[in-house]
N, C-alpha and C positions, 0 to 999 in steps of 0.2 A: 504494500499500501503506499509506504510514504517514498520507495522507489520513484514508484511513477508518478506521484503529488509535485518530488521532486525534477519531475519529468518536464511536468507539465509547466510550471515556473522556471524552468531554465528556456524553456524554450520560447514563455510567451517572453521573457527577460530580453532576451535576443530578438526579438521579432520589434518588442517594442523600443529597443533603443536603436534598431535601425529606421523604425518607420519615423525616426523624429526627423532625418534626413527634409527629402521632397514628395512627398506621398501626389498620387494621381487619382483623383476623382474618374467617377466614373460607377455602375450600379450592378454588382460583384452579387453574389449569393451573400448574404449577410445571414446570423442568429449562430449557437452555439453547434461545437460540432460532435464526434463522438470524441475528443480530444487532440488535440494536434500529436502531428510525429514530423519526424526529423525528413521526412520528404514533401511537407507542407508548409518548408522555406520558402522564398523564390529567390531561381537563383542571382536575380540583383534585386536584394528591397526596396532601393530607393525607385527600383521604374517596374513598379508590378505588372505579369503580363495582363493580355486582356482577361473579362472575365468572361465568365460562360454566358451566354443568353440567355434570358430568362424566356418559359414556356409560351410557348404562342397559349392567347387563352379564346376559347373562341364569342363566351358571352359571360355575366357576370349574375350571380344568384345572393339573396341578401336571406336571414337567420327569420322563422315564424314569426318571430318578437316581432320585429318592424314590421312585417307582411301585416300580421292583426292589428296592427297601431293603425296600419292605416293614414297617417298622415305625415309622410315625407316621400313620396313619389317614386319613380323611379329609381334604381340603385346605383344605373349607370349617368345618372343626372346629380349621384353624391358622391361619386369617385373624381377625385382629374381625370382626363385625359386619358386614352386608352393609355397610351402607350409610355403616362408615367404616372402606371399604377406601381402601386408595388406589391413586387409576389415574393411569396413567404415560400422559396422551394428550399430550403435545406435539409441534404441529405435523410436526417434521421426523422425529418416529419411525417408523418400519417395524412392524410386528410381525414377531418376531424368530422363530429356530429354534432348540430348543434342542440342549445338550450342548456338548462337547471342554473344553478348558484354553485356558485366557488366559497369557503365558507374557510373563515380567516378571524383572528381575534385580536386583538392589541392594547393598550393599557395605555395609549396616548397616540394622537393624529402625527403630526406634522412629517419624518418620513417614510414613517412605516406605510401608509397608503401611495403615498407619492414613487419610490425607488420601482416595483415590480412594475408600473403601466407608465413611467416617464419617457417620452420620445424628447430625441434632440436632431439638432442637425443633423449629427454624424453619428456611427455605430460603431462600437467597441466589439470587433470578433473577439472568440474563445483564445486563437493563436494573439492577440495583440496587437491586430493590425484594423483599421479605423476604415470603415469604408461611409457612402451614403446612406443616408438616412429619410428625413424629411427633408433634406438636400438630395435635389437627385443626382447631382454633380459637380465639382470645384476644375479650379485653373488657379497656376498661380503664375505669377510672372517668375523669370527668369532671375531678373535678384531679387526674388524671395518678399517683396516687399509688399505684393497687390493680390490680393487671396477673390474670383470672381465666386461667387457661389450660386448655383441657380436651384430654384425650389420647382417644383411640381406644376405645372401646368392646372388646374384644375381645381386642384388641392382649398377644403372646409375646414372650418370654425366645425363645430360642435352642434354649433346654432345653426350649422348652416351658409354659415356669411364667408364671404371667400377670406381663404390665405395668402395674401399676397407677399412681398417683399417688404412693402413698404410696414406692417407691422413687424420684420424683422429691422430696420433702419430705427422704425419712430424709437421702440425699444432702446436700446440701445439711445441714441441724441438725448431722447425723454427722459429716459428711467434711471441708466445706467449714467450717463455723465451725469446726474442730478444726485445720485447714491438715493433714490427714491424705496429702493427696494431692502436698501441696507447693507448690500453687497460691493452695490458701485464696477466703476470699471473694476474686472478682474486680469487678473495674470497674464489670461488668454490677449486680450488687446491691450497691451503695452509693449512696448518697443523696446530696445537697448537700454535706453533711456530714463526709461516709465512715463515715457510721455504716451496719452489713448490716444489709438487706432483711429484714424477717419472713415467710418460709414456711413457709403453713399447707394441711392438707389439707381439702379441703369434702367430696367422696365419694371413691367411687373410681376417680372419671376427671376429678376436679378439683381443682386448686388453685389457690390466688393468693400473689403475692406484693405485700406491701406496704412503703411508702417511705416513710420520716419526711417528706422533702419529696417537690415533683413530681419525676416521674423520664419526658422527653420522648420516650428513644430506649433503651428496655428491650429492646426487641427487635430491633433492628438491634446493641445491643450484644453481646446475649447471644451472638448468633450467632456474634459477630465473641471477645468476652472467653471465651466458656460454650462457647456451642452444644448436648453434651449436658444435660442437667441430670439425670443420672441414675444409680447405680448398681445392682446387684441385690442386693436387700437380701438375700434367701435366702440367698446364697450368702456375704457377708462380712458379716454383723452379727457371728459373734463373733468375726471377726476384727479389724475395726474396733471393738466395746467392747474390746478386750484393748489397741487401740491406744491408744484414751485413756485407759484403765487408768492405763496405763504414762506418759499425758504426765502427769495427775495424781497421780504414783505421791505420798507422802510420803517415800518416802527410798530411798536405792538400792538396798538391795534389792526391795523391791516394783513397785521399776522394771524389778528385771532380770528379777523371773517374767511380770509383766506379758507383759516381750516376747518373751521366752522360747517364753508361749502366739499373740500376735499369731505371731511366725514358723515356729509349728508350723500352723497353719493355715490361713495362706500356700502352705507345701507339701502340703497336704494336697488345696487347691485344685489346684495346679498343677504337682504333681511336682519346683517348683524352691525353689532353698534361695537364699535373700535373706539380708543380712549382720546389717540390721537392720531394727528396725520402722518406718523412715523409709524405707528403701529399698523396699522391699517395698510399702508405702504410695503412693511416688510412681507404683513400676509396675504395679500391679495395679490402682492408682483412676486413673491417667492415662492410661498407655499400656497399656491391658486389653487390646487386641487380640491384641499380644503374647505373652498367654500362655494356653498349652492351658489348657484346663479354663475358662475364667470364659467366663460369656453375655453377649451382645450383641444388639442389633436390629439390626446392620450386616448386608446381602443376605451378607456371605462372613465367618467363624470359621475360627480356625487351626485345624487338624488338630488330633485327642489323638492321633493313629496317633505311635507311635513311628517314630522316623528321618525323619517328615513335619514336626512340632513344635514346632522351636527355630528360633527364628528369628537364633540365632549356629551353626547349621549348617548346610552346603554348598548344603542344600536344603530347603525347606519349602513350605507348601498350604497355601492357605485354601479351604473346601470350601460351596457352598452352605449358607446358611439353612434349613430346611425350614420357619423359623418367619416368613419374610420375607412379609412387611403391603402390600407395593404387587404390582398385578398391572397389567399393560398390557390394549387396547382391548377385547380378544377376555376378558378374562379369565382368561390365563397367567399365575401366582407366576408373580414375577421371582423372582434374577433368570436370566437364559436361560443361560448358560456355567455351568458344572456346578463349574467349580474356576479357580483361579488361580497356577498356581505361582509361587514366585519360587525364580534360583537365584544363589547368592553370588560375587561379583565382586570383584577385587582394585581392580579401575581402570576409568576411567572410559572407554579406548580398548577394554578387554576388550567393556564395555554398547552398546560403538556397530559392533563385529565381530559380535557375535551376533544384534545389527537388522538385519546388512545381511547376513546371511545364513540371515534365517527362526527362529532361536530366539528370539528376541525378540520382542513384537506391539509392542509401542509405547514411545517415549520421549519425552519434553520437553527441545529443546538449543536449542541460539545457534540464529542464525541463518548462522552459520559454517557449519555440519554439514550446510546444504543442499545442494553442491557436493558431498561426498564421497559424498553417500545416493546425490544422481545418479549419478554417473560407478562407486560401486562396488554396489549393491544388488544381490543376486541376488535379488528376491523383486522382487514389485510391493509397492513403498510409497507411501502418500498421505501428501501436505506439507503441514497445515494450520498458517497465521497467528494466532496466539492476540495480542491485545494484551497488555500488559506494564506493570505499576504503577510498576515503579521509579525512581528517581529518577537514572538513568546505568543503565549494565551492573554491576549487583550486584558480580560477580569482579573489579570493577577498581573499588571502591570504597577508599579507606583512610579508618579511621577510629581517631581519638588518644582516648585517653578522658581528655575532662573533668575526671572525679572522681579521677585516679590519686595518692595520696596522698604520691607522695615530693614534694618544694616544691618543684624545681627544673624539673621533667618538667609538674608541675601548672601554674606560670607559664608554661611554652614554650608547652603545646598551647594553654590560654587565651588567646594570644596570636594576635592573626586575622593578623599580619605575619608568624605563622611557619607556620602553615596556608597563607596566600597564596605564600609561598616552597615551599614543597613541594610548591605545586598545578603554580608556574609553572617548577620547575626539570624539568619529561617533559613530551618534546617527544610530544602527545598523538597527531598524527597518525601520525606514528612508529609509534610504538608501539601503538595502537589498527589501525594496519593488518596489524600482526608480529601481534597477537592475536585478530583476527577476520580474518585471512588475505584483511585487502582490504575485507569486508565493510560493518567499522564506520567511522564515523570519530570521534574524539576529541570527548570532551565535556566537559560538570561535571554533577553529582551537584545534579541542578535538575526539578521538574513538566517532564510531556512536554506537550509542543504538545496543546491542546485541554484540558489539566487545569484544574482551579485554582491559579491560582498563576501559571501560567508565561509566560513573558520572554523575549524570545530576549536581551534584555542580561543575564539570571541565565544561562541556559543556554549562555553565552557567557564568565562573571564569571574571571577568574585563571584563564583558558583560555591566555594567549600563552607562545607558549617562550621564558626572558626567563634563562639560568643570571644573568646579571651582576645582573640587577636581583633574581633571589632569594637571592644572595649579599648585597647591599647588604640587604637586610629580617631578614636572620640579624642581622647584624652588629647592626643594627638592635632585635633583641632582646637583646641583651647577649652572644650571642656572640661567641666570639674563638678565630680557628683558629689552630694548632697546628704542629706543626713536621711534622706526621705528614700534614699536609695534610687533618685534618679537626675541626668548630668543637668549644669546649668550651664549658662556662661560666666567664663572667668570676672565678670566684674560683679556679678553676685544676681543679675537677671533670670527669673525663671525662665526653662528652657521646656515648653510642650507642642510636641507637632501635631498640629491640628488640620487631620484627614478627611476629606469630603468625597459623599460617592452621589452616583444619580441611585435614588429612590426604584427602591422593584427590580433593580439589577441581579441580587444576592452579597452585592456587596457586604452589608452585617452583617451577614456569615462568615464573609471572608476574615474580613478583620477579627472579628470575633477568636477566631484558629494564629493570626500575625500577631495580634496585642498579645500572649503571653510570651514568644518570642523578643518582640521586641522590651518586656518589663524589665525579659532574665537580662539584656544588654543596657538597660541603665536610661532606656527614652521613655518617658512618657507621652500617652499619644489620648488622644479625643477623637471621638469619630460622629460623621453625623451624617446622615444621606437626606437628598434633597430633589424634587421633581426636576427634570431636566431644564426648562427657562429659566429655574432661578437658579441653576449651575453655571448655565448659559452666562446670565447677565454676572454672578459673582467670574465668571472666565472671562466675559469682558472685559468688566470693569479690573482685571488683577488684584481681584480678591482673593484669589486659593492658593493657601498654603502647601497644600498637601492630596494629591487624589490617590485612587486608588480605583480601576476601570471609570478610566475616564471618558468622556466622547471621544477621542479621538487617538486611539495607541497609537503610539509609533510603530511604524514600519507601512512598507507597503512594497506591490511587484514591482516599483521604478518609480527612483530617489529621480529621473529624467521626468519620466510622465509629470508622478506628482511630490511633488517636494512639503507639501506640506507641515503634514507629521514628522517632517526630518530637518528643517533648516527654518530658525529663527523671521517672523513676518512675511512669512507667504502664507497665513491665514490668521483665521483671529478666533477660534477658536481649544489653539492648543494649551493645554497646562505645562507644559518641560519649561516653554519660552514666555508662554505669559503675554506680554507687552514689550518685550523686547524688540527693536530695530537694529540697523546697523551701522546707526550713529549713539545708543548706546550699547550692544554688545562688543565683548573685548577678548582679548588672546583668541585660542581655537574657536570661539562660535560666530568670530567675527570673521575670520579666514573662511569659514566651513559659507557665511552670507558669500563672502565675494569669490567663493569657487561657485556659489551659487550664478552670479550675474556672469560668471564669464560663461557659464557654462550655455545665457539666454542668448550670447554673439557668436555662435562655436556651431559651423556648420558640417563638420568631421564629425561620422560616428564615430571612429574611432577614438579621434579626440573627445569626444562626448564621452564614451565611457573609461578614458583616461579620468578625467576630472572628476566623473560617479563615482571611480574606485577612489579617489581622493578623501572625499567628501565623508566614505562611510569608513574612511582607515580614521578619521578623525570621529565619528563617531566611536568605533573604537579603542581609539586611543580614554577616551573621555565617559563613554555609560553614562548619559545623562539618564537616561531612562533604566529602571530596574526592573528586570519579568522572575516572577519565581516558579515558574512554569511553562516547559515547552512548546511551543506553537501545536496545532493539530488540527487536522482537516476540519471543514464544517459539514457537517451532518441536514442531508436533506432529506427529512421525511416528511415522505406523502402517501395520503391518501392511493391505493391500490386504484379508486375509479377514477381517480386525474392517469389522462394521456395524454402521451407528446413533451413528458417532460421529462430534460438532458441528463440522459445518464453523466455524463462530465463537466464538469466549470471548476471556474473560480470565484469562491469570494470575496470579491475588495467591492472599495465604497467607487475606484478608478468605473467597474464597469457597475455601479448602484448596483451590488450586494447581492440584488436577486435577477442583474437585466439579463445577462446572458440565458433566463430561461424560459422567456417572451411566452409570458401567462395568457396572449391572445393568442394562440396558438395552442394551447392548451383544449382539451374536452373531454367530455365526461360521460363514461362509461360503463355502466353497473353492471 
């Protein structure tokens, strides 16, 4: 199993690095494969061969669910022009059946419902290459400064309105440049100098993205940083105009008036009241799939029916998009399944029970859940092992905020001896055996075998269990043992490590196991878990000192494609580097940022790989994040009634977790 996963990750990484040269736009077969093989790699990855032409389709058909509604007209009129319809013809797929409900659970909204159905301009394949998706093709200028994006003619929003280049251009110029969605201009739209790209409309189905300096990885970077590149202008134009007016208001009175108008528009669209226009912008322009009345180009949209349309309720539904622009090889408009229904749960144990009795159709679980499923499932459940990208098991990583403002803590956290002490004071094998029910061993936060930067030395770095050595290291950091058996700072200031975590993720139980180890080493700790929204706010405010099971764990399949969790200043929700920037970073952290900047202006794939290795070497030297348990594959536990679920995949945020699964191709067979 581990050998197979290592092979998958190694190939993905190789192709991901090569793909950062100059991708060529086309419309090849996309979607997950049966697992990449060495022969899948093109001879020249910077100029891949022409893809196989999609099969010829005589005519299109629709779901009886849509036909019976009798309100949407002919299916041909709802799809793009025939040559621009997206055909899902991946080899592993079979022509499915229409109907039924996909049952899911969730403890909160935000990404939970969005990731499985998310669509982007482009799409990652399982082999790490990027292919067209909403965009049907692209071209790149010889100097890599101008990208010309072509859309699918006749494509529509889920409310039937035309989807055009205007929606893509307006989104960037009105929303991103004004940071109305809370994210602003992503790294994918910044040139080597940090200047934003110029996005311009050419015609209804074409727009350009122009950079001041060569941009060698815009296609991949866009799929990582932004993914979608649009918003429905016909719905949000007035609201956005009021938000811009509020941002640029000359005084408080004018700002309040414009803000009130923006909020009124937000309520008119969704029926939801927001505290201010900033929160409305973030929710509706970023987490748009969570709100009724907001059209999307996804396969499913949130119901507008009362009692089924609030992600904060006990039950809600995502219903099929009648204007979805993908079909199967027989011309059947996708998706096959009529709706995805969500039941709100209080904890992960409740969710697992619902999976076991057949009330939930699939879950992503840890490897330790296999025995529970095998022994207790009341329905047939298929178990698929997908590769994972993380540096060690994320639930068992501990992150110290190296940018924390408090001077004592800042000096301590930035001292590698402290981090080493916090690493070796825990008996990893014992801890791993307890938390994984014996499935996993102890490990360090380091690249997995088969990925760039892996070394056995790094995987075992600071993993020996040695409490006496840990205490020696702590005392070398200037800590002094107090009369209560816990260390204090040398000036007599009390030292307490305040650890936080996200609620309902099992971290309280993990902390309870770790606490005796910390106590034995003389480290006084406290623990509190918070809702994800509070953790996000605390992280943004740089208030988190230390976190178990961070919202963003360290590691990914490519430090080139997605440095967010590994390079300071590239994301806003990473605990270990907090609000650190190139201006505030020092030493190896500053060098790490500078190497990432160099990466942005380097075209040659071999040189990019060498820079990436230098960056990873700095991580190995400093071990900025501590992991206690080895990485493991993610387990996709799927009710056997669900068909067309891919057996192999890679569970990574770069691919939107379940993105390779393509749930719009699933169907139900009881």
